[in-house]
C-alpha positions in Angstrom: 55.3 131.8 147.1 52.8 129.1 145.9 51.5 129.0 149.4 51.0 132.8 149.4 49.1 132.6 146.1 47.0 129.7 147.4 46.0 131.7 150.4 45.1 134.7 148.3 42.9 132.4 146.1 41.3 130.9 149.2 40.4 134.4 150.4 38.8 135.1 147.0 36.8 131.8 147.0 35.7 132.3 150.6 34.5 135.8 149.7 32.5 134.5 146.7 31.0 131.8 148.9 29.7 134.4 151.3 28.2 136.2 148.4 26.0 133.2 147.7 25.1 132.4 151.3 24.6 135.7 153.0 23.0 139.0 152.1 25.4 141.8 151.2 24.9 145.5 151.2 26.0 146.2 147.6 25.8 150.0 148.2 29.1 149.8 150.1 32.5 148.8 148.8 33.9 145.6 150.4 36.6 146.1 153.0 39.9 144.8 151.7 41.7 142.1 153.8 45.1 143.0 155.2 47.5 142.6 152.4 49.7 139.5 152.4 53.3 139.7 153.2 55.4 138.2 150.5 58.2 135.8 151.6 61.3 135.9 149.6 64.4 133.9 150.3 67.0 136.2 152.0 70.1 136.5 149.8 73.4 135.7 151.3 76.4 137.4 149.7 80.2 137.4 149.4 82.8 138.9 147.1 85.7 137.1 145.5 89.2 138.6 145.7 88.8 139.6 142.0 85.8 141.7 142.8 83.0 139.4 141.6 80.0 140.0 143.8 78.0 136.8 144.5 74.4 136.5 145.8 72.8 133.2 146.8 69.1 132.6 147.4 68.3 129.1 148.4 64.9 127.7 147.5 64.6 123.9 147.7 61.0 123.5 146.5 62.1 122.4 143.1 65.2 120.4 142.1 66.5 123.2 139.8 69.2 125.9 140.0 69.5 129.1 138.1 72.7 131.0 137.6 72.7 134.6 136.3 75.8 136.7 135.6 75.2 140.3 134.9 77.8 142.8 133.6 76.9 146.3 134.8 78.8 148.4 132.3 77.8 151.9 131.3 76.4 151.8 127.7 78.9 153.4 125.2 78.6 155.1 121.9 79.8 152.8 119.1 79.8 155.5 116.3 80.9 154.2 112.9 80.7 150.7 114.4 77.1 150.9 115.7 76.0 147.3 116.3 79.3 146.2 117.8 77.8 145.1 121.1 75.1 143.2 119.3 77.5 141.3 117.1 79.9 140.6 120.0 77.0 139.5 122.2 75.8 137.1 119.5 79.2 135.5 119.4 79.2 134.8 123.1 78.6 131.1 123.6 79.6 130.0 120.1 82.8 128.5 121.4 85.6 128.7 124.0 89.3 127.8 124.1 88.2 124.5 125.5 85.0 123.6 123.6 83.5 124.1 120.2 80.0 125.4 119.7 78.7 121.9 119.0 80.4 120.4 122.1 78.7 123.1 124.2 75.3 122.6 122.7 75.4 118.8 122.7 76.5 118.6 126.4 74.0 121.1 127.5 71.2 119.3 125.6 72.1 115.9 127.1 71.9 117.3 130.6 68.6 119.1 129.9 70.2 122.4 130.9 70.2 125.8 129.2 72.9 128.3 128.8 72.6 131.7 127.1 75.0 134.6 126.8 75.1 138.1 125.3 76.7 141.5 125.5 75.6 142.1 129.1 76.1 138.7 130.7 75.1 135.1 130.8 72.3 132.9 132.2 71.9 129.2 132.8 69.5 126.7 134.4 70.1 123.2 135.4 68.6 120.2 137.3 70.1 120.0 140.7 72.0 116.8 139.8 73.7 118.7 136.9 74.5 121.9 138.9 78.3 121.7 138.8 78.5 120.3 135.2 76.4 123.2 133.9 78.1 125.8 136.0 81.5 124.7 134.8 80.4 125.2 131.2 78.9 128.6 132.0 82.2 129.7 133.6 84.1 128.4 130.5 81.8 130.4 128.2 82.3 133.6 130.3 86.0 133.4 131.0 87.4 131.6 128.0 85.3 132.9 125.1 86.8 132.3 121.7 85.4 134.0 118.6 85.8 132.1 115.3 85.8 133.9 111.9 83.2 131.5 110.5 80.7 132.2 113.3 81.4 135.9 113.0 80.7 135.8 109.2 77.4 134.0 109.8 76.2 136.4 112.4 77.2 139.5 110.4 75.5 138.0 107.3 72.2 137.5 109.2 72.3 140.9 110.7 72.9 142.5 107.3 70.0 140.6 105.9 67.8 141.9 108.7 69.1 145.5 108.3 68.3 145.4 104.5 64.7 144.6 105.3 64.2 147.7 107.5 62.8 149.9 104.7 60.0 147.4 104.2 59.0 147.2 107.9 56.9 150.0 109.3 57.5 148.9 112.9 61.3 148.8 112.4 61.3 152.3 110.9 59.2 153.5 113.8 61.6 151.9 116.3 64.6 153.6 114.7 63.0 157.0 114.4 61.8 156.8 118.0 65.2 156.0 119.3 66.8 158.9 117.5 64.0 161.3 118.4 64.0 160.3 122.1 67.7 160.0 122.9 69.6 161.8 120.1 72.4 160.4 118.1 75.0 161.4 120.8 73.5 158.8 123.2 74.1 155.0 123.0 70.4 154.3 123.0 69.9 156.7 120.1 72.4 154.9 117.8 70.9 153.0 114.8 72.7 150.2 113.1 73.1 150.4 109.3 74.7 148.2 106.7 77.7 150.6 106.7 78.3 150.5 110.5 77.9 146.7 110.6 80.4 146.3 107.8 82.9 148.4 109.7 83.0 145.8 112.5 85.8 143.2 112.6 86.2 140.1 114.7 89.1 141.9 116.4 86.6 144.6 117.4 84.4 141.9 119.0 87.3 140.4 120.9 88.3 143.9 122.2 84.7 144.5 123.2 84.6 141.2 125.1 87.9 141.9 126.9 86.8 145.4 128.0 83.2 144.5 128.9 83.6 141.1 130.7 85.3 141.6 134.0 84.6 140.2 137.5 85.0 143.6 139.2 81.9 144.9 137.5 79.7 141.9 137.7 77.1 140.2 139.8 76.7 136.4 139.9 73.5 135.0 141.4 72.5 131.5 142.4 68.8 130.9 142.8 67.2 127.6 143.7 68.1 124.2 145.1 71.6 124.9 146.3 73.1 125.8 149.7 75.2 128.8 150.4 78.1 126.6 151.2 77.9 124.8 147.9 77.4 128.0 145.8 80.4 129.6 147.5 82.5 126.5 146.7 81.4 126.6 143.0 82.1 130.3 142.6 85.5 130.0 144.2 86.4 126.9 142.1 85.4 128.2 138.7 85.5 132.0 138.9 88.3 132.9 141.3 90.9 132.8 138.5 89.0 135.3 136.3 91.2 138.3 136.1 90.1 141.8 136.9 89.5 144.2 134.1 90.1 148.0 133.8 87.0 150.1 133.7 87.5 152.6 130.8 83.8 153.4 130.2 82.9 157.0 129.8 80.2 158.7 131.8 76.8 158.6 130.1 75.2 161.8 128.8 71.7 162.1 130.3 69.1 162.8 127.6 66.4 165.3 128.3 62.7 165.6 127.2 62.3 168.3 124.4 61.6 171.8 125.5 58.4 171.7 123.6 56.5 169.0 121.9 57.8 168.1 118.4 56.9 165.6 115.7 59.2 163.0 114.1 57.6 161.7 110.9 58.7 159.0 108.5 56.9 158.2 105.2 55.8 154.7 104.5 53.8 154.5 101.3 52.6 151.0 101.8 51.1 151.8 105.2 47.5 150.6 105.9 47.7 152.3 109.3 49.8 155.0 111.0 52.2 153.8 113.7 52.0 156.4 116.5 54.4 156.5 119.4 54.6 159.3 121.9 57.8 159.1 124.0 60.4 161.0 125.9 63.2 160.2 128.3 62.9 160.4 132.1 65.0 159.5 135.1 63.2 156.5 136.7 64.3 153.6 138.8 63.3 151.8 142.1 65.0 154.4 144.3 62.3 157.0 143.4 60.0 157.6 146.3 57.0 157.5 143.9 58.2 154.5 141.9 55.2 152.3 142.8 52.7 155.1 142.5 54.1 155.9 139.0 53.7 152.4 137.9 50.1 152.4 139.1 49.5 155.7 137.3 50.8 154.4 134.0 48.7 151.3 134.4 45.6 153.5 134.8 46.7 155.6 131.9 47.5 152.9 129.4 48.1 149.5 131.0 45.9 147.2 129.0 42.2 147.1 128.2 41.2 148.9 131.4 43.6 151.8 130.6 42.2 155.1 129.6 44.0 155.1 126.3 42.5 151.8 125.3 39.0 152.9 126.4 39.3 156.2 124.5 41.0 155.2 121.3 39.4 151.8 120.8 36.1 151.7 122.8 34.9 155.3 122.4 36.4 156.3 119.0 37.1 153.0 117.3 40.5 154.3 115.9 42.5 151.2 116.8 42.5 147.7 118.1 44.5 148.8 121.1 46.4 151.7 122.6 48.9 151.3 125.4 51.5 153.1 127.6 54.4 152.1 129.8 57.3 153.6 131.7 60.7 151.9 131.7 63.6 152.6 133.9 67.2 151.6 134.7 70.3 152.8 136.4 71.0 155.0 133.3 67.8 156.4 131.8 64.2 155.6 131.5 61.3 156.6 129.2 57.6 157.1 129.1 56.0 155.5 126.0 52.5 155.5 124.6 51.6 153.8 121.3 48.8 152.7 118.9 48.3 151.8 115.3 45.4 153.7 113.8 43.7 154.1 110.5 45.6 156.6 108.2 42.6 159.0 108.0 42.2 159.4 111.7 45.9 159.8 112.6 45.7 163.4 113.6 42.5 162.8 115.6 44.2 159.9 117.4 47.1 162.1 118.4 44.6 164.7 119.7 43.1 162.0 122.0 46.5 160.9 123.2 47.4 164.4 124.2 43.9 164.9 125.8 44.4 161.9 128.0 47.8 163.0 129.0 46.4 166.3 130.1 43.5 164.7 131.8 45.5 162.4 134.0 47.7 165.3 135.1 44.9 167.7 135.9 42.2 165.5 137.4 42.2 162.8 140.1 41.6 159.3 139.0 38.6 157.4 140.5 38.8 155.0 143.4 37.6 152.3 141.1 40.4 152.9 138.6 43.0 152.8 141.4 41.6 149.6 142.9 41.6 147.9 139.6 45.2 149.0 138.9 46.3 147.8 142.3 44.7 144.4 141.8 46.4 144.0 138.4 49.8 145.2 139.7 49.6 142.8 142.7 48.7 139.9 140.4 51.6 140.7 138.1 54.0 140.9 141.0 52.9 137.6 142.5 53.2 135.8 139.1 56.7 137.2 138.7 57.7 135.5 141.9 57.2 132.2 140.2 60.2 132.9 138.0 63.6 132.2 139.4 65.0 134.8 137.0 62.7 137.4 138.3 63.6 136.6 141.9 67.3 136.9 140.9 66.5 140.4 139.4 65.0 141.4 142.7 68.1 140.4 144.6 70.3 142.2 142.2 68.1 145.3 142.2 68.4 145.5 146.0 72.2 145.5 145.6 72.5 147.9 142.7 70.1 150.5 144.1 70.8 149.9 147.8 67.2 149.2 148.6 65.9 148.4 152.1 66.1 144.8 153.1 62.3 144.5 153.2 61.7 146.4 149.9 60.2 143.4 148.0 58.9 141.4 151.0 56.6 144.4 151.8 55.9 145.3 148.1 52.2 144.4 148.3 51.7 146.6 151.4 53.4 149.5 149.5 51.1 149.0 146.5 48.0 149.0 148.8 49.2 152.2 150.5 49.2 154.3 147.4 46.6 157.1 147.4 44.8 159.1 144.8 46.9 162.0 145.7 50.0 159.9 145.1 48.8 159.1 141.6 48.2 162.7 140.7 51.6 163.7 141.9 53.2 161.0 139.8 51.2 162.1 136.8 52.3 165.7 137.3 55.9 164.6 137.4 56.1 162.1 134.6 53.3 162.8 132.1 54.5 165.7 129.8 52.1 166.5 127.0 54.0 169.8 126.4 57.4 168.1 126.2 56.9 165.0 124.2 58.2 163.4 121.0 55.3 162.5 118.7 56.6 159.8 116.3 54.4 158.9 113.4 55.2 156.5 110.6 52.6 156.3 107.9 51.4 157.3 104.5 52.7 160.8 103.8 50.2 161.9 101.2 47.4 161.3 103.8 48.9 162.5 107.1 52.0 164.6 106.5 50.3 168.1 106.5 48.0 167.2 109.3 50.9 166.8 111.8 52.0 170.4 111.7 49.4 171.4 114.3 51.2 169.4 117.0 54.7 171.0 116.7 57.7 171.4 114.5 57.9 168.4 112.1 61.2 166.7 111.2 61.1 164.0 108.5 63.3 161.0 108.9 64.4 158.1 106.7 64.1 154.4 107.7 67.4 154.3 109.7 66.6 157.5 111.7 68.5 159.8 109.3 67.1 163.3 109.0 65.6 164.0 105.5 64.2 167.5 106.2 
C-alpha cells in the first residue's frame, strides 16, 4: 500500500514539475491519469467445527499481527434494563477464570501488546514475537470471562455518575433526543439509558448477556499482518476449537422508517449559548447498494467538511456557525442520514431554513464537475489512508464476507470512485436526501427559539433522557 501511495505522490510531483517547466493551456481541465489499482492481501478462510469463521490476511511488511473477533448479533431491546450491553461490555477483559484483571494488564504491558474487549467482540495487537502469547490471552478473555462484583460495582458507579450529568450537557441531551426521534423507543438504537434502568441491572444479567452473545457460531475471527495462513490456522484450532456453540435466540429487528412528514423534536436548555441542530432520519444503507459509492460522494459534496455545501452556506455565506456537516452511516441492520451544526440562538430558525434549502438544492440540481472532482479526490485520499490501518483492512475482509461482495470489490475501489457521474450523484440525492421526511432535532434556549420552530412541522418537546414532555 505504501508503494501505491508513493506512486500517487510521484504522479502529483511530476505533474507539478511540468507546470513549472512547460507551458500549459489553463483553459482546459487536466486529463486524469488512469486510476491506480489498490492491492490488498487476499484473505484465506476456514471454519472451525464449532462454527467460528476465520479469515487470514498475511502482510509481512511490519513485524506486527492484529487479531479481531467480531460478534455479529442482532441488536436487542433491553427495556427496563437499558444499558445492559454497555455494562456487560465494560466488564469484558476485567478478569477470567484463569487470570485477574491485574495479571492480564501486567502481562500485556510487558509484551507491548494491546487487548480490548466489549459487547460486540474483542481486538488485539502484538509484535510478531509475542503472537501466540497475546493470542492465548485474547482467547482466555473471550472464552473464560469472569465477572467480579467489585468490578461490576465500579463500572455501574461510573456510568451512573455520567448519567447524572446528562441534564447539564447540551450535546448529551441532543444525542438522546435524536436517538428517540430517529429510531423510536421500540428499537434498540432508540433506547436511552437512565439511572433507573442501570440500577435494574445485576451482575447475573451481565453473565447471561455474555453467555447469549458470545458464541463461535455467530462470530468472525481475523488475523492481519505478519503471520502465515498455516500458523494462524494452528493458533485458531489450538485456542478456539473448544469454544462451545451457543444458541441464537435473538429476535428479528424492527426496521425504523423516516417520518411521513418532517417533524421537530425540541429540548429546552436554558444555559445554551448556541442551539444544537441535528437533522436526521433512518435509511437502509450498506455496501451492497449499487449506488453506495455515489451516495458517499454525494454526502461529501453536501456536507463533508469545509468544501461541503452546508459549511459554505452556514459558515462562509451566513456566518451562523463555525461549521456545518453531514454524513450517512450504514450497517447490516439500519443506517441514517445526519446533518448538524451549532448556531447562535437568535439565528436558529434561519439556519434550519438553510439546511432544508440545501437538501432541496442537491436533490433538484446537478452538482458541478468541480464539486464532484474535489469529492472524488478527498474520498480516494481517505480510502488510501485507511489502508494503512490493519484494523481497517480487517474490516474490509469481514465486509466482503458479511455482504457477499465481489472478490475485487476493494481492490478496484478507486476505479469505482472515478466512474461515478453527475447523474449518479443526482440519483443518490433523490433517493437519500429527504427534506420532506426528516426529524429536525433542536436543543437550545426555549424562550428564544421554541415558537420559531413551529413553521417546520409538528413540535414535540422532550426531556434530557428523550422522554416526551409535551
